[in-house]
N, C-alpha and C positions, 0 to 999 in steps of 0.2 A: 504493499499499499504506499509506504514512504516513497519508493522510487517512482511509483505512478504519479504521485502528487508533484514530485520534482519535475517530471517530464511535462505534465500538464501546465505547470507554472511557467516553464521555459517557453512552451509553445504559445501560451496566452500573451506573455510579455512581448514576444516577437510579432504576433499578429497586431498588437496595439501599436507597435513602432511602425509596422509596414503600412498601416492605414489604407488609403484608397488604392495603393499600388498593387493590392492583392488581385486585381483584375488580371494580372499576368501570371497567375498561378499555373505551374506546370510540374509534372512529376520528374524525379531523377532517380537513378540507381548508381551506386559506386561499389567497386570491389578492389581490394588491395591485399598486399602481403607485407607484413611488417616485422621488425625486430624490436624487442623491448628489454631494456636492462632490468635486472632483478636485484633488489637490495637484500639479498639473503646472506649477509656477511657472517652471521652466526653459524649458518650451515657450513659455509666454506671454512670457517675457523675450526669447526669440529673435524672436517676432512684434513685440515693442516695438522691438527693434533695427532690424528691417526697416522698421517704420513711421517711425522717426527718420531712417533713411537716405533713404527716399523723400521725406520732408519737406525734408531738406537739399538733395537733388538737384533737386527740382522747384520748391520754393517754395510748394507747395500744402499746405493743412492735411489731409494724409492721415490717415484713421483706419481701422485694421485690426481686424477682429473677433478676439477672444481665444477660447480654449477655455473654455467655461463648464461648467455642471453636467451630469452624465450622468443620463439618465432611462430607465426601462424597467420591465418586469413582474417581480413576485416571486411564486413559488408554493411552497407547502409542503403536506405531507400526512403524517399519522402517527397516533399514538394518545395519548389522555389516559390516563395511568396512574392518576390520581386527579383530583378536581375542581381541584386546585391545581398540577398538573405535567403536561406533555406532552413527548413527543419525536417527532421526525419528520425526513423528508428535505426538502431545500430546493433550489430553482433560482432563480437571479437572472441577468437579462440587462439590460445597460444600455449606452447609446450616448451619445457626445458628439462634437461636430465644430466646426470653424471654417473658413469659406469666405471667401476674399478674391479678388476678380476685378475689376481696374480698369485703365483706360488713362490715361496721363498724357502731355500734349502729343502726343496721338495723331496729329493732322494733320501735325505737323512732324517728329516722330521715330519715330512708330509704336510707341512704348513700351507694352508690355502686361505686367502682373504678375498671376500666378495662383498661388494656394496653397490646396490643399484638404487639410485635416487631419481624420482620422477616428480615433476611439478607441472601443474596445468591450471589455466584460468579459462573461464567462460563468462562472457558478459553480455547481457541484453539490456538495451536502454535507449536513450535518445540523444540527439545532437542539435546544436544551433551553429550555423556557419555564416559568417559575413564575408563577402567577396568584393574587392575593388577591381573591376575589369580593366580600367584604364591604367592600372599599375601592374599589368601582366597577370592579373588574376590573383593578386595577393589576398590571402584569406586568413582569418583567425576564427577560432571556434572553441567550443567546449562540449563535453559529453558527460552524462550522468547515467549510471547503469547499476543493475543488480548483478553483482559479480560473485561467482562461485569459484573458490580456490580448492584444489586438491593437492595432497602431498602423500607420496607413498615411498616406503623403503623396504628393500629386501636385502638383509645383511646375514652373512654367515662367516664363521671363523672355525677352522678345524686343523687338527694334526693327527698323527697316528694314534694318539691316546685319548683325544677328546673332540667334541664338536659343539657349536652353539649356533642357533639360528634365530633370527628375528624377522617378523613380517608385520608391517604396520601400515595403516591407511588413515588419513585425516582429511576433513572437509569442513569448510565454513563459508557462509554466505554473508556478504556485506555490500553496502552501497559504495561504489567506486566512482572516481572523478578523473577527468582528463582535460587538459588544455593544450592547444596546439596552434602553430602558424604554418603557412605553406603557400604553395602556388596551385591554383585550380583553374584550368582553362578549358573552354568548350569551343569547337570549331563550328562552321556553318551547318554541318551535317548532324550536329548534336552530340558528336563523340567527344568525350572529356578525358583529360589526363591530369593527374595531380601528384604532388609530393608534399609530405607534411612531416614536421617534427614537433615533439612536445613532451609532456610529462604526464604519466599516469599515477594517480594516488591509490595504492592498493595495500594498505597496511592491515593485514588480517589478524595480527597478534597471535596468541596461543590458540591452536586449533584443536577441537575435540578429536580424539584418535582411538582406534581399536588396534591393539597390539597382541601378537602371539609370539611367545618365546618357547624354545624347545632345545633339548640336548638329545643325547642318544637314547634316553629312557623316559623322560617326562616332557609334558607340554602344558603351558598355562596361557590363558587369554584373559585380557583385562582392558578396561577403559582408562584412558589417561589424556593428557594434553601434550601437544608438541611445544618446542621452544617457540618464542615469538617469531612469526614469519612475515616479512615485508616484501611483497611482490611489486612495490613501487619502483619507478625508474623512468629514465628518458626513453623515448621511442622514435623510430623513423619508419615511415611506410610509403610505398609507391604503388599507385593504382590507376585504373581506368574506369570509365563509366559512360552513361548516356543520359542526356537531358532531352526529354520528350518535348515535341512541339505540338501545339494544338492546330 
């Protein structure tokens, strides 16, 4: 309900500004692919701690992969209220991961380390975009969405004498925000191209999680929370679209 009220408010405010110019209303669609920075420093700090422990314990220059940028599609559709302003609905889906699978002194100890981290966001919301055609299509805009974040980990550590496994999944839904600037141009045939960069605010905090731990003989499952997770960060996207003509 909260996100619906936000979108309705944004749309109503834009209609009020547009005034009589709404006679030029026409639909639009946009599709893009983008990359988004993720501020999950505490996750990468944990990976760094594991890396140092493996180095100290084995004497090998172990290097573990960190969680990098998230990538995925972005879709939007709505109406131009005038040549300089549009409002519409949006959908964004992005994924990031870090996979580490290695054996150390495998012949003598049988030691094996495995850690598979997966992060995903899905957002459904609305946008308002202002465009200045005479400045090459310079545009500024904002988005508000209902965002759902997922986090999963599959971890195991074993040697010839013992083994440990952990499987966990976490999920949380929150209102997210984005602000951006870019260039958005449409030719005479209605075909559009655009590039934008901005910042997404996606601080999900500690997320409710379900975890299963096991060894060679026992297994236990329980509910817990993750460390605070912040999926916020700068983003860049490049896309195409179509502006319908009446």
